[in-house]
N, C-alpha and C positions, 0 to 999 in steps of 0.2 A: 330411536330409530334409524336404521342404516339408510344411506340415500336411495332412491329408487334405481340411480343409475348403476349401482354396484349389484341390484339384483333383478335384471330385466328377465333372465331365463325362468326364475323362480315364479316371477308375476305371471309371465305369459302362460307357463305350465299349469298354474293354479286357475287362471281365467279358462283356459281351454278346458282342462278337466270338469271345473264348475259347470261351465254352459254345457257340456255333455251330460253330465249329470242330472242338470235341469231338464234337458230334452228328453232325456230317457224316463224321467219321474213324471214330466207332463204327459208324455204319451201313453203311460200306463195307469196313471192314477185316475180312479174313478169315484173313490169313496173320499169322504171327509178327510179320514186319517191321510191319505195319499196327498190330498191339497195341502195339508198342513206341513208334511213333509218337503214338498216342492216350494213352499213359501219360506220355511226354514232355511233351505239351503240357498234360495234367492236373496233372502235376508242378509245371511251370512257373508255372500259374495259381495252385495251391496256396501255392508257395512266396512269391509276391507278395503274395497275400492274407496270409499269416503275416507278412511283414515290414511290412506295414501295420498289422495289428492281429491279434495271435495268436488272440484269441476267434473272429474270424471263420473262421480256418482250423479250429478247433475245431467250429464249428457246420456247416461244411462237411463236416467229417468225420462229424459226427452223421447228416447226411442220407446219405452215401455208405455208411454202414454198413448199410442195408437196401436202399437204391435204387441199388446199383452192381453192375455184372456181374462174374463171375468169370472169369478168363484162364487156360486150362490151357496151359502150355509144354512139359512133358515129363512122362513116366512115371518111377516109382521101384518097380521089382520089390521085393517084399519077402518073403525067403525063410524067415524066422523060424518055427518052431514047427508045421512040417509043414503050416501053412495058407497056402501060397504065394499071393499075390494082386499084381496091377498097380496101385498107387496114383499116380494122376498128381499131380504138384506143381501145386497150383492156387493162383494168386495173384490177390487181389481189388484193386481199385482203392484201397480203404481201406488195404491194406498199405503202398501207395506213400504215400498220404497221411500216414500216421502217421510214415514216415520223412521225409518232406517237411517236415511241421510240427515235427519234432524238429530238424532242420537249420534250419530259420527261427528256432527259439527261442533256438538257441545264437548263429546271426548277429545277430540282432536284441539279445541280451544284450551281445554283443561291441560292436555299433555304438553302443550307448547307454552302454558303460562300465559295465555292471552285471554282477553275480555271478548266474548261473543256479543256485540252491540246489537241490539234491533234499531234498524233505520227508521227516522222519522221521515214520512213523506205527506204529501198534501192530502193523500185518501186514506190515511190511517183512520183518522177520527170517522169519516164515514162508514168504513169497514167495521170498526168496533161497535158504533151504533147499530148498525145493521145486525151483527151476530148477537149483541145483547138483547135486541127485540126480539129476534128469532128464538133464541134460547127462553126468554121470558114468556113468550107465548105458548111455547112447547110444553113448559113446565104448568103453566095453567090449563092448557089442554088435558096434559095427563092427570091433573087432579080432578078435573070435570068428567074424566072418563072417554074423552074425545081423541086420545092420542094413546097408543102403546108405547110403553117406555123403550122397548127395543129399536123400533121404527125410527121414533122421534130423536133418540140419542144418536144413532148412526148416520141419520141424514144431517144433523147439526153438525155433527163431527167432520163429515165431508165438507160442509161449507167453510169451517174452519182450517181444513187442509189447504183449501186453495189460498187463502191468505197466508198461511204457514210457508207455502211455497215460494211466493212473491218476497217474503222476508228473507227466505233463505238465499235467493238469488242476490238481494242486495247486500246481504252480509258474506257471501262465499266468493262472489265473483270480484275478482282484485286488480284484474289486468284486461286492457283493450283485448288483447290477443285471445282471452278466454270467451270473451263476448262474441267474436267471431267465429270461434270454433264452434260454439253452441249454436250459433244461428246456422252455421253450415250442416250440423247434425239434424236440426230441424227441417232444413230444405230437402236433405236425403231421404229423410223419413216421409216428407211431402211426396217426393217423387215415387218412391215404393207404394205409398197408399194410392197414388193416382194409377200406378200400373197395375194393382190388385183390383182397381176399379174397372179399368179397360178390359179385364180378363173376364168379368161379369157381364159386359156390356152384350155379347152374342147370345147370353141365356134369355134374353128378352124380359128377365125381372128387373125390379128396381135394385140400384147399386147401393151396397152398403160397405162400411168400414171394415177391416180385418177384425175378427172375434166379437162382431156386433150384428145386428139385424135391423136397425133403424135408419132407413135411408136419410131422414132429417138430420139427423146427428152427422153424417157425413157431409151433406150441404153446409151445415154450419162451420165445420171444420175447413172445408174447401174455401170458404167465404173469408175466413180469418188467416189462413196461411197464404191463400193466393194474393190477398190485398197485400200481405206483409212482402211477398215476393215481387210483385209489381212496384211498391214502393221502394224497395232495395234496388230494383233496376234502374229505376229513373233517376236515382242519385249515385250509383256506384261508378267508381272511376275504372273498374276492370271490366274490360270488354267480354271475358269469359264469365264473369259473374252476371252480367247482364243477360247474355244468350242462355245461360243456364236457368235463370229466373223465368225469363220469357217463354222458354222452351217447356219447362215444367208447368208452368200455369197453362200454356196451350194444350199440352197432354192432359192435364187435369180438368179442363172444361168440358171434354167428351163425357168422363163419368159423372161429372157434376149435372149435367143436363139430363142424364139417364138414372139419378137419383129420383128424378120426378117430384122433386120438392118445391111446391108452390110457394112456400115461405123463403126457400133458397133463391127461387128466381126473383121475386120481389126484393130480397136482400141485396141481390147482385145487382139490379137495377139502381138502389139507393147507394150502396158503394162506388158504383161507376160515376153516379152525380156526385158523390164527394170528392172523387179523384178530379172532377172537372173544375170544382169549386176551389179545392186547396192546393192541386197537384201542379208540379212543375210540368212545361211543356203541354199545357191543359188544350191547347188549340190541336196538337197533334193527336191528342186523346180524342177529341170532339171530333176530328175529321175522320180518324180512324173507326168510331163508333157509326157514324153517318155513313161511311163505306159499306159497312157491313150490313147494316140496315137496308140500304139500297140494293145490295146484292140479294138479301132474303126476299125483298119486295118485288124484284124482277125475275125471281126463280132461279139465280144462277147458284146461290148457298140456299140449301132446304134443311129445315130444322127437322129433326127425327119425327117420323109421325107419331111415335108413342109420346114424344113430348108436347107436340101440337095438341093430340088427343087430350092429355092430362090437364092442359091450361082450358081447354074447352069443355071438360068434365066439370068444371066447377059450375057453370052454368047450364048443366046437362038437364037438372030438373028431375032426375031419377028419385025414384022413392025406395025405401027399404022398410021392412016391417019393424015397428018399434022405435022407429026413429021420426020425429015430427020435422016435417020440411019447412023451410023459411024461404023468404024472397027478399032480394035486395034491389029497388029500382024496378020492382016489377019482373025481375028475372028470378025463376025458381033456382035455388042452389041444390047441388049433388048431396047424397046422402052422409058424404064425409065432413063436409063443411056445415051441413047442418047438425051434425052430431056435435061438432066442436061448439057452435054456438049453444046448442042446448046444455053443453057442460059448462059454458060461460054463465048462462042465466042459474043454472044451479050453484056455480060458485057465488054468484051475487046473493041468492037465498041464504048460504050458509054463513056469507060475510054478514047479513044483516042482523044473524043472531048474536054475533059477536063483534061489532064493527070496529072496536078499538083495537084489540090484539088478535082477532081472529080464533080459529080453534086449535091452531098449533100446527107445527110442521107434522107432515103426513096424517093430519086430521081429516083431510078430505078425500074422495076418491081421485082418479086420475083425470087431471086437468091438463090439456096439450097446450098451454099459453101461459108464458111466464108471469104476465101481469096480474090475469084474474087468479092465477094459483096463490101468488103471493098476497092478494087482497084476501083470498078466504083464509090463508093458512095463517098470516101474522097480521092482518087488519089493516086499518088505514095508517096506524104508525109504521108498521112494516113496509108497506108500499111507498110511504112517504120517505123513509130510510134508504131504500133501494133507489128511489129517483135522486135523492141526495147522493148517493154513492156514483150514479151514472155521471151525475153533473161534476163530481169531483174528477173523475177519471177523464172525462171530455176536456175539463181545464188543464189538467197536467198534460194530456197529450198534445193539446194544442199550444201550451207554452213551450214543450221541448221542441216541437216541429218548428215553431217559429224563430226560435232562438238558436237552435243548432248550427253549427257550420257546414257548409255546402258540402265540403270534402268529409264529413263523418257518416259513419256508418249509421249513428243514430239518426240522422235526417230522414234516411230512407226507410228505417224501421217505425219510426214515429208516424211518418205519413202513412204508412200502411196500415199501423194499428187505428189511427184516427179515421180512416176510411171505412176499415172493418168494422170497427164501433158502430157505426152508423148502419152498416149492413146488419149487424147482429142485432141491435135493438129493433129492427125491422123483423128479421127473422123470429124474435122472441114473441111476436104476436101470435104465432101458431107453433111453438115449441118452447120447451123450458130451457132455452138456451143457454143461460149464464149460470145453471146448476148442473149441466149435462157434462159428465167428467170429461169426455173427449174433446168438449169445447172448452170447457172452464180451466182446464189445467195448462193446455197451452197459452190461453190468454192471459193468466196469471203470471206464467213462466216470462211471455213477451212484455208485459206490464213491469216485470222488474228489470227487465233488460232496457227498456226504454227509459226508465228514471235512473238508470246508471249514466246517462247520457250527460246530464249536466256536471257530474263529478267527473268523469273521464276527459270531457272539452274543456274544463276549467271555469265554469260558470255557475258552480254549485251556489255560491253567496247570493247571486242575482236571483236564480231560480227560487230560493227561500223566501227573499225579499218580496218576490212576486205575491207571495201570500201573505205579507206583513207579520212575518215571524222574527222578532227580535232585529229590528232594522238596524240600531245603532251597535248591536253586539256582534254583528256578522263582520268576519273579515274580508277585505276586498282583494280578489286574486290580482296577483301581478306577473307579468312576463306572458309571453306567447305559450300557445297551448302546447303542451308537452314539456314544459320546463317546471322547475319547482315541484314536481310530483302530480300534476293536473292533468296529465294526458299520457299518451303513448303507451309503453308498457310498465308504468310506474306502479308500485303497489301502494296501496291505500287502505285506510282503516274502513271498518265494516260499517259504522253510521253513527247517527246521533242516539245517545243513550240518556234516559232520566231514571234515577238521578245520576248527574255527570260524574264520571270516575275521576280520581285524583290525579292531576297532571303536574310533572316536574318543570315543565317548561312550555313554551308557546307550541301548539300543533303545527306540523308542517302545512303549507299552504294548499297541499292536495287533499287533506284530510277533511271530512266534514265538520263544520263547526260544532263545539259540544257546548250546547245551551240548553236551557229548558224550553221545549215549545210552549208557547203561551196559548 
């Protein structure tokens, strides 16, 4: 394949033509055939980009996560739990982009005669355990008749997609500069989504993401990327980057309030508390929060009336036909909260029928709460595996944040992800946060970026040793960061593989150690 520098005009012309073609087809396609043509052209462009440079494909995917439409092809009626509901099987452009990028990764590796290694990380075991339990529960549910094959298959496929994206980030990104470019793309998309939200504020309706209709989804996305932006700003050495991050977060705060997502508000409080506990300049953050609260208390800064009304509405005590009203501490809850509690009670009844593995994924009606849905669909084993996964994620984030050098981009990203993690597990009390595609995909992409930190900052061996994997077999890094391929712009291998490939000599110190994880 000729070098990219020898064919810039051809590449640019192809990209422009492809984008115009995609736009025209997207504008006019209303039937299933038109949608498949649209996806075919988009997949071809993504495959070409991936073959030229895989990180271009990742950047393309980072844009599509929030700025691509959802395509609904068929419905899947779900009979389980006495809460029958029709769930359309919706596929989004980024579903096809992930598959195309994975194919491009394999093809390019084969073309260059390279091995595409699967990186071992401390959370792999927990992810595989969760996926195995989810698939097993769904198969059992299909055998019993609680799950329709099409719905269960596609939902499980989505869960696997998230982990595939995480593995691809670890395998594809091989230079520190690529990490920084990918983060800049995500911040620009964050800015675009914030502006899109601002444009909706005057309408008086709840704000939602592009090509979406669910405000709760947008609140979770803002929690995630906003926290990462604050973390980057606290540890960035670039004044321009700090101001861009703070400015974008300040801009996004307005549409975030107008999502009127009570789960989002609670998640924001928890994420802020996590910044106070873990973050740098915590007294400055604490003082800033106190000033804002004081200004609100004395009336100099007023929250929007719709936001205040939304919070008060929780304890309004209103009634709605067909919804049982519940009380908490003597206060009557609004119909929306009462309906959610009713769904939780129904989920517990479904779980009691099959307490070990549940009724299977999509075997229940819609349950707007991650933990109760998991309990009903995958049982006690599934919920336990999910909690184990969350614990593994927390441990990895905490170690990377604690050990990363102060001048490393990974210090700020890991801090933001750590605080976002606490906000999101709170948000998940009232939403299916960790399986919503517009939240889960950016989350797993950023998890991949965070766990690249030990590799690029030159302490990969200590990181793996923290989890007691092959203590005596691990090479010890030598030399300052940036030497011997441990940092800077050095190119390094994709990851740990098992069984280990044959090696003619010792691996460079920047490579991940090749050993079987115990």
